[in-house]
N, C-alpha and C positions, 0 to 999 in steps of 0.2 A: 707306756714307758715303765721300765723296772723301778723298783724302791732304791733310793740311792743307798749304797751301802757303806760303812764307815770305813776309813780309810787305816789298812793294816799298819800296827806298829810293832817294830820286833825288838826284843830283848839283846839288840847288840850294843855294843861300845858307841859312841859317836866320834866320828873320823876328827882327828887332829885337825886343828886350823891351819897348820902347814901341809895338809895334805888334800885342802877346798880348791875348787878352779885350778887344777894342776893336771899336768897327762904327764906321764914318765911311760919312757923307751925301757923294754930290755931284750935280752939277745939270750938264748941258747947257745953256751958255746960248743957243744957237742954235737949237734944237730941243727940243720940250715934251717931256722925258724926263728922269726922274731914277733913282738907283741908290742902291743900299747895298753896303757890302762888308763882311762880318763874320769875324772871326779867333777862336776860342776853341784858349786852349791850358791853361793851370793850370785852366780852370772845366771842359773836357772831363775834364778828369785826375780830378779832386774828384767828378763824376757817375758816374765809374767805381769808384771807390775802392773801395765794398761790394758790386761787381757782377763775375763772372767771364762776362761776352758773349762768345759765340761773335762768332766775326770777322765774319761776315755782319749777325748784330744789332747788334753796336758799331755796323758801317758804316751801317745805316739808321736806327738811334735818332743816330746824329751829326750825318746829313744832316737828319733833323727838327729837331732843336736848332738848327742853324743857321737852316734855315727860316724857325723861330718867332723865334730871334731877330730876322731880317731883316724879316718879316712887321710884328711888334713895333714897328719903327720908325716903322709907318704910323698907329698910334694916335695921335686928335686930343684924348685924353682921359686922366686918370689911369685906370688898371685894369690888367686883364689879359688875355692870350690864351692859349685853351688847344688845341692842337692833337691830336687822338687819332685814331691808326689801329688799327681791330678787325679782325682776324680774320675769316674762314670759319667759324660755328660751325654744330652740328648738335645741338639740346638741350644736353647741358654738356659737350658734348664739341668739342674745336678739332680740325678735319678738316685744318690744313697746317701746323702747328707754332708761328706765332708769333700770340700770344693778343691781344697790345696793347701799342700804343704810345703813352705819354702825355709831352707836353713843354707845360709852364706858365712863359711869359716876362711879366714887368712891363712895365709902359711905362717903367721904370728900366733893362729890362735884366737884372735880378734873374730866375735861369733856373735850373729843375730839370727832371728827365726821369728814366724808369723804363719798362724795357722786361719784359713778361712772357713767356715760350716755353716749348715742351714740347720735353725730348727723348725718342727720338734725332731731329733734323732731317731733314727729307727730304733727299736727294742732291739736287734741284735749291734750290737757296738763293736764286734770284731774287726781287724783291721781290713780284712779283703771286703766283709759285707759294706765297711762306709765308703771305701774306693770304688770297690765293683771292677767293670773292666777298664781301670785306668793304667796309668804310665808313671814310668820313674824317668825323670831326665837328671843328667848329672854334668854339668858344665866346668871347665877347668879354665884359666883365664892364666895368661903370664903376664903381667902387672908390666914388666919393660916394652914387650913385643904387641902387647895388647892380643895375641895370637889364642884363640879360643878352640877347646875341642870339646864335644858335646856329643853325650851315647843317649839314645832313648832307647828303653826295654819295655816290655808288659810285665806288671806285677804278678811275678812267678813264686809261689811258697803260701805260707801263712803268718808272717810276720814281716816287719822292716828290716829285720837283721837277715832272713830268708830272701828278701828283694835284693838287698844288696850284696849278699854272697852271690846269687846267682848271676847277679851284674857282671863283678868283679870275675867270675871264672870264665863268662862266655866273651866279654869284651878285653878281658885284658888278662886273660890265663893264669890267675894266679889264684891260688886256693888257698880260701881267706873263711874264717869263723869269724863272729859277731856275736857277743851275748850284752844284751842292752839291758836296762832298768832304770826304772822313772818314779817318782812323786810328787809332791806338793812342794817336797824339800831340797830337792835333790836330782840330778840327772847322772849314769855313771855308766861304764863299759868299758868291756875289753875285746881286744883284737888279736888275733895270733894269724900269721901269715906264711905259708911257705917260701924262702927265698927264689927269686927266680933265677935260671941260670946256674942251679946246682946238680951234683947227680943225685936221684928221686931216693927218698929212703919213705917209703910211704907207711914203713913199720913204725919210726919216730913220730911222723904226724898223724898217724892213727890214734898213738898213744897221748901225745901232747894235746889233739885236740879234744879228746875224750876226756881228758883230766879236766880242761878248760870247761866243758859240758855240765862239768857237777858243781859250778860257781852257781849258786844262789842268788835271785835278785837283791836279799837284803843284806846279803855280803855284800855283794858291789856298793850299794849304796852306805853300808855304815865301817866298813872295814878300810885300813890304810892301806897303800899298795904293797909293801912288805909283806904285812900278814896273809894277803891275799896270795902273793906267790908262795909263801909258806905253806899255805895249807894246800893249795894243788899241786906247786913244784918242788917241795922240798927234799924228793929224792934227785932231782935236776940240778945240771949245773945253770944259773941262771946269773945273768950282767943284770944288773941295774944299774940304769944311768938318771942323772941327775934330773929332777921335773922341771918342765915350762909351764908358766902362766898362760891360764887361759883367762879371758876379759870379754863382756861385753863391750861390742864395738858396733853403733849403726854408720852408717856410710851418709846420712842421707844430710844434705846442707841446701841453705836459700837459694846456693848458684843453681843447685839441678833443679828445685823447683820452680826456679826461675826461668830455666830452659825448658824443662817440660810447658810452664805458661804459654812459651813462644811457640808453641806447636797450635794454639786455637787462633783465630783472628782478633786483631785489635778491638772492633764491633762486638764480638761473644764476649769478651773479657769485660768491655764495658757496659753491655746489657747484663752481667751477672753482679757487676759494681751498683748498677743503678736499683736490681732486684733487692737486692742481698746488704748492701752497704758494704761489704769488702770482699775478697777472696778468701778463703778458709782452705788451707792444706794440710792434713793431720798426715804424718808419716806411719803405716801400718804395723812397722817394727819397733819402734820407740815411744809412738806417743805424742811427739813435739808437734807444736801449730805452726804452721806457716802464714801470717796473715798479709793479706796486700791490699793497701785500700787505690782510691783513685790517682793520686799521686805516683803512688808505684808502678801501679799500673802504666801509667803514662810515660813514665822514665824508661821503664822495660820495652814499649816498643820505640821509643826515639833513639834508645840506644841500639835496639836490633838492627831499625832503618839505617843508621850511620854506619852500622859493618856491614851491611850489605852494599851500601853504596861505595866505600871503602873497597870493598874485593873486587866489585865492577870496576872502579876504575884502575885497580892495577891488573 
């Protein structure tokens, strides 16, 4: 393992409180290009509160969180987007160390995330080495109809941003650029996207995306949205809209855990109670612990049996 390097600190002004945990949309008035800037501070720290991620895992998960928030802004309906990056696995063994990263973001920017990995991590901790020949799965679900769309692609590129850019151009035919950054305090990102169903303007897209590529990680993490846009696009006509809040939202509940327990038999649950005294289930996203004792388990299976009998009679 390489010696742990001290985290870099930058001589930049700290973002104003009003700029933290926000996503802002902007449009270029004279060209058919849209953009988003997302900044997560307290939300990102809440996601890490129950985990002790190694620096590299934290960085990649934070980048994926910022990307999920940016892409969720493109949803045209109430629902959610889940982005899952899975590591290369052989049988039940993970070859490369990073097993899984999952980020779920709702249309209203409620977001949660978790990463799973195996120690010791390999000496080479770039994202391609950690994931190997894994894949990227993006699932979009509409809240009202429960209709789901899922895309699965190989990990092509050398970064989270390149994985997602490749997915969008292949699956959605949308030219997109993503610029992502993360440290222990904050996660942030910039999205640029050519609008569909418009006349081609490759020169404008090349110019706007090239200017976007000059953004530095420390600028994304430390500067407010207006300053970033001024630094990048002071010669462009940019229309900035009011920001929307981003918040940490875990969708776990005792009811969901109860339904999960019903997938095992009453006898199996009773055996666990006898051996351990209770059944304890921890949410991997937020760390909340749900405990069930013998009385709880008896009630769950009695109620479940009654529901089945009722459905049979009807």
